[in-house]
C-alpha positions in Angstrom: -22.5 -17.4 -8.6 -25.8 -16.1 -9.4 -25.6 -12.3 -10.0 -29.1 -10.2 -9.8 -30.0 -8.1 -12.7 -31.3 -4.9 -12.1 -31.2 -1.3 -10.4 -28.1 -0.9 -8.1 -30.0 -1.2 -4.9 -30.0 -5.2 -5.6 -26.0 -5.3 -6.9 -25.0 -6.8 -3.5 -24.8 -10.6 -3.3 -23.6 -12.5 -0.2 -20.9 -14.7 -0.9 -22.5 -17.3 1.3 -26.0 -17.6 -1.1 -26.4 -20.5 -3.3 -24.5 -20.6 -6.4 -25.1 -21.9 -9.9 -23.2 -25.0 -11.6 -21.6 -22.4 -14.0 -20.2 -20.3 -11.2 -16.3 -19.1 -11.1 -15.7 -19.8 -7.5 -16.4 -23.3 -6.1 -18.7 -23.4 -2.9 -15.9 -24.9 -0.9 -14.2 -21.6 -1.0 -17.3 -19.6 -0.5 -17.8 -21.0 2.9 -16.9 -18.7 5.6 -17.1 -15.4 3.6 -19.2 -13.3 5.5 -19.1 -10.1 3.9 -21.0 -9.0 0.5 -19.4 -7.8 -2.8 -20.2 -5.9 -5.8 -20.7 -7.8 -8.8 -20.0 -5.3 -11.7 -20.9 -5.8 -15.1 -18.3 -5.6 -18.0 -20.3 -2.2 -19.3 -20.2 -0.9 -15.5 -16.3 -1.5 -15.7 -15.6 -0.4 -19.6 -17.6 3.2 -18.5 -15.9 3.7 -15.1 -12.5 3.6 -16.8 -13.5 5.4 -20.1 -13.5 2.1 -22.0 -9.4 1.7 -20.5 -8.5 4.7 -21.8 -4.5 5.6 -21.4 -5.5 8.6 -19.5 -6.8 6.3 -16.6 -4.1 3.9 -16.9 -2.1 3.6 -13.6 0.4 1.0 -14.6 -0.1 -2.3 -16.3 -3.5 -4.0 -16.0 -4.3 -1.0 -13.5 -6.9 1.6 -14.1 -8.5 4.3 -12.0 -12.2 5.3 -12.5 -15.3 6.4 -11.2 -18.3 4.3 -10.9 -20.8 6.8 -11.7 -24.3 5.5 -10.1 -22.3 6.4 -6.5 -19.7 8.8 -7.4 -17.2 6.5 -6.1 -13.8 6.8 -7.4 -12.2 3.3 -7.8 -9.1 1.4 -8.9 -9.5 -1.5 -11.2 -7.2 -4.4 -11.8 -7.3 -7.0 -14.4 -6.3 -10.3 -13.1 -6.1 -13.5 -14.3 -9.1 -16.1 -12.6 -6.2 -18.0 -10.6 -4.9 -14.9 -9.4 -8.3 -13.5 -8.1 -9.2 -16.1 -5.2 -6.1 -15.5 -3.1 -7.0 -11.6 -3.3 -10.9 -12.2 -2.5 -9.5 -14.8 0.2 -7.6 -12.4 2.0 -9.8 -9.3 2.0 -12.4 -11.5 3.1 -10.0 -11.8 6.5 -9.2 -8.2 7.0 -11.0 -5.5 7.8 -9.0 -2.0 8.6 -9.3 1.5 8.5 -5.7 1.9 7.0 -6.1 -1.0 4.5 -8.0 -0.2 1.1 -11.2 -1.9 0.8 -11.9 -4.5 -1.8 -15.5 -3.4 -3.3 -16.2 -5.9 -5.7 -15.2 -8.3 -8.8 -16.2 -8.4 -12.3 -16.0 -11.8 -14.5 -15.1 -11.9 -18.1 -18.7 -12.1 -20.0 -17.7 -13.6 -23.5 -16.1 -16.7 -23.9 -12.6 -15.3 -24.9 -12.5 -13.3 -22.0 -13.8 -15.5 -19.3 -10.5 -16.3 -18.2 -9.8 -12.5 -16.8 -11.2 -11.0 -13.7 -11.6 -7.5 -12.8 -10.9 -6.7 -9.5 -12.2 -3.2 -7.9 -10.9 -1.6 -5.0 -11.6 2.0 -3.2 -9.5 4.9 -4.6 -9.0 7.5 -2.1 -9.4 10.7 -3.0 -6.0 12.3 -3.0 -4.5 9.5 -4.7 -1.2 7.9 -4.1 1.4 9.4 -1.6 3.9 9.9 -4.2 1.5 12.0 -5.8 0.8 14.0 -2.9 4.6 14.1 -2.0 5.2 15.9 -5.7 2.2 18.4 -5.7 3.9 21.8 -4.5 0.5 23.4 -4.9 -0.6 21.8 -1.4 2.4 20.1 -0.4 1.8 17.6 2.9 2.3 19.5 6.3 4.7 17.9 8.8 2.0 16.8 11.0 0.4 15.4 8.2 3.5 13.6 7.0 4.1 11.9 10.5 0.4 10.9 10.8 0.6 9.0 7.7 3.7 7.1 9.0 1.7 6.3 11.7 -1.1 5.0 9.7 1.1 3.1 7.3 2.9 1.3 10.4 -0.5 0.7 11.8 -1.8 -1.1 8.7 1.4 -3.1 8.8 1.3 -4.3 12.0 -2.2 -5.4 11.6 -1.4 -7.4 8.6 1.5 -9.1 10.1 0.1 -9.6 13.5 -3.4 -9.1 13.6 -4.7 -11.3 11.0 -5.0 -15.2 11.1 -2.6 -16.4 9.3 -0.4 -13.3 9.4 0.8 -11.9 6.2 3.5 -9.5 4.9 2.9 -6.7 2.4 5.8 -7.6 0.5 5.1 -4.7 -2.3 5.3 -1.6 -0.3 6.2 2.0 -1.6 5.0 5.2 -1.9 2.7 4.5 -5.2 0.5 1.9 -3.3 0.1 3.7 -0.3 -3.2 5.9 -0.4 -4.2 9.1 0.7 -7.7 10.1 1.9 -9.1 13.5 1.9 -8.3 14.0 5.7 -4.7 13.2 4.9 -5.1 9.7 6.5 -3.1 6.8 4.7 -4.4 3.2 3.5 -2.3 0.4 2.2 -3.1 -0.8 -1.6 -1.7 -4.0 -3.5 -1.2 -6.1 -0.4 0.5 -9.5 -0.9 -1.9 -12.8 -0.4 0.9 -15.1 0.8 1.0 -16.0 4.6 4.2 -15.6 6.6 6.0 -18.7 6.2 5.0 -19.2 2.3 7.0 -18.4 -0.8 5.9 -14.9 -1.9 6.1 -16.2 -5.6 7.7 -12.9 -6.8 5.4 -10.0 -5.0 7.7 -7.7 -5.9 5.7 -7.1 -9.2 7.0 -4.1 -10.4 10.2 -1.7 -10.8 8.8 0.9 -8.4 9.5 -1.9 -5.4 12.4 -1.6 -3.0 13.6 -4.7 -2.1 15.6 -5.4 1.2 19.1 -7.0 0.7 17.9 -10.4 1.8 14.6 -10.8 -0.9 15.2 -13.4 -3.3 12.4 -14.8 -5.6 10.5 -17.2 -3.8 12.0 -16.4 -0.6 9.8 -16.6 2.6 7.6 -13.3 3.3 8.7 -11.9 6.4 7.4 -8.7 8.5 11.4 -7.2 8.2 11.3 -7.2 4.4 7.9 -4.8 5.1 10.2 -2.8 7.7 12.8 -2.1 5.3 10.1 -0.8 2.5 8.4 1.1 5.2 12.1 2.7 6.1 12.5 3.9 2.6 9.0 5.2 2.5 9.9 7.2 5.8 13.0 8.6 3.9 10.5 9.7 1.0 8.3 11.5 3.6 11.2 13.5 5.1 13.0 14.4 1.7 10.2 14.3 -0.5 12.4 12.6 -3.0 11.1 9.4 -4.7 13.5 6.3 -4.2 14.5 5.1 -7.4 17.8 3.3 -6.5 17.9 2.5 -2.7 21.7 2.4 -2.3 22.1 5.9 -3.2 19.0 6.9 -1.4 20.7 5.3 2.4 23.9 6.8 1.0 22.3 10.7 1.5 21.6 9.7 5.3 25.2 8.6 6.3 25.6 11.8 8.3 23.1 10.2 11.0 26.2 8.1 12.0 27.1 4.6 11.7 29.6 5.1 8.8 33.4 5.8 9.4 33.6 8.0 6.3 30.7 10.5 7.3 32.6 13.9 6.7 30.9 15.6 9.8 29.2 13.5 12.5 29.1 16.1 15.0 25.7 17.3 16.4 25.9 20.7 14.7 27.2 19.4 11.7 24.2 16.5 11.4 21.5 19.1 11.8 22.4 21.0 9.0 22.7 18.1 6.6 19.0 16.9 7.9 18.4 20.5 7.0 19.3 19.7 3.4 17.9 16.5 3.1 14.6 18.0 4.0 11.7 18.3 1.8 11.9 22.2 0.8 8.0 22.3 0.1 8.0 22.5 3.7 9.7 26.0 4.3 11.4 24.8 7.9 7.7 24.2 9.2 8.8 21.4 11.1 10.4 20.0 14.6 13.8 19.8 13.9 13.9 17.3 16.8 11.1 15.0 15.5 12.7 15.1 11.9 15.8 13.8 13.6 14.2 11.4 15.1 12.2 10.1 12.1 15.2 10.0 9.9 17.0 8.0 12.9 14.0 5.7 12.8 13.9 5.4 9.2 18.1 4.5 8.8 17.5 2.0 11.3 14.5 0.2 9.3 17.1 0.1 6.5 19.6 -1.7 8.2 21.1 -4.3 6.0 20.7 -7.2 9.1 17.3 -7.8 9.3 17.6 -8.6 12.5 19.3 -5.2 13.6 16.1 -3.4 12.1 13.3 -2.4 15.1 10.4 -4.7 15.4 6.9 -2.8 14.0 5.7 -2.7 17.8 8.5 -0.1 18.4 8.1 1.9 15.4 4.4 2.5 16.4 5.6 3.3 19.7 8.0 6.1 18.2 5.6 7.4 16.0 2.7 7.6 18.2 4.6 10.2 20.5 4.6 12.4 17.6 1.3 12.0 16.2 -0.4 12.4 19.9 2.0 15.6 20.6 -0.3 17.6 18.0 
């Protein structure tokens, strides 16, 4: 692909324009992609990430940064060339307010680095959801948490049912859900394999929460996303990070369905729910709504995927909460 040089006003390049014989992406692949991406230089990537310093490192091969020219916060992900194509392909087909946008790509300029690409995404102002839940200075309010839950569900529903082919996230957790300045959620690090195809191990780090039916090379499924969504709901309610899903699910046995729960009476259930709630909320929430959300989360993390609710039902429940404010 020809890269225009010069000022920043000329950095947008259509993926449908003619390309040179030395391009990284074939003309066949570029046909049908109707949007433009920024083409970043290696110098811009290094400047944005402060030369890939440890302070800017999010995790392996992922860095946060700032593009000084536009004062835009970004996430830079280093990927092998062959992994870049499905990411661009997927993001060329989707456009949703609750999904992080792909801004541009940088291709390695030296012969030694040519097999690597740097994919640049927007980075919402407040960072990841996990950081927001950990922030005790300005903790998320209850209505903000229900809005975030609704946004996540809406993004997943769009990905699962409103794209062709349909996709699953397959890697959902509170560290790749991002929060904007007005506390709206965006999904990041989305999978790039359609339903019915092998996931190819999209659970790429130890923060991912695996549904019981998940196996390496298993087929993608919205039910796997729903299980992970249930774990995120529990984190929104409790403020705690899920490090081990079995113990996390044990903490909501009081909601019923377990014969050895110590007190399944209505009064006992409410008292245990209060203990489970994030202390930073300081009782500034509707107990009825928290119970409803906890019961929904419990249904989402059922062992049997057939017993989990559909994404349509999840959105209906959350919409009642969000639009009641």
